[in-house]
C-alpha positions in Angstrom: 6.1 125.0 153.7 5.8 121.4 154.9 3.4 120.6 152.1 5.7 122.0 149.5 8.5 119.9 150.9 6.4 116.8 150.7 5.4 117.6 147.1 9.1 118.1 146.3 10.0 114.8 147.9 7.1 113.0 146.1 8.0 114.6 142.8 11.6 113.4 143.2 10.5 109.8 144.1 8.1 109.8 141.0 11.0 110.9 138.8 13.2 108.1 140.3 10.5 105.6 139.7 10.1 106.8 136.1 13.9 106.5 135.5 13.9 103.0 137.0 11.0 102.0 134.9 12.6 103.2 131.7 15.8 101.4 132.7 13.9 98.2 133.3 12.1 98.6 130.0 15.5 98.9 128.2 16.9 95.9 130.1 13.7 93.9 129.3 14.1 94.7 125.6 17.7 93.6 125.6 16.8 90.3 127.3 14.0 89.8 124.8 16.4 90.2 122.0 18.8 87.7 123.6 16.0 85.2 123.9 15.0 85.7 120.3 18.7 85.2 119.3 19.0 82.0 121.4 15.8 80.6 120.0 17.1 81.2 116.4 20.4 79.6 117.3 18.7 76.6 118.8 16.5 76.2 115.8 19.5 76.3 113.5 21.3 73.7 115.6 18.1 71.5 115.5 18.1 71.7 111.7 21.8 70.8 111.6 21.2 67.9 113.9 18.4 66.6 111.8 20.5 66.8 108.7 23.3 65.0 110.4 20.9 62.3 111.6 19.6 61.9 108.0 23.2 61.7 106.7 23.9 59.0 109.4 20.8 57.0 108.4 21.8 57.2 104.7 25.4 56.1 105.5 24.0 53.2 107.5 21.8 52.2 104.6 24.8 52.5 102.3 27.0 50.4 104.5 24.3 47.7 104.8 24.0 47.7 101.0 27.8 47.5 100.6 27.9 44.6 103.1 25.2 42.8 101.1 27.1 43.2 97.9 30.3 41.9 99.5 28.5 38.9 100.9 26.9 38.3 97.5 30.4 38.3 95.9 31.7 35.9 98.6 28.7 33.7 98.1 27.3 33.9 101.6 
């Protein structure tokens, strides 16, 4: 009788561990998907930042060119 009770308790604990394991697997997958999404968003932002930096460099070059033309007109 005592052995059957122990087996029943152990069986219950094993089932609880299996449920907890499955719950943690699901949570892990959800967190993995969040990490993937965050990495993709970060990469998109990095691309956008690089584009804006290139635009800024181009505009700086354009303003330098414009300044040179103005100075040429003014004879400086």
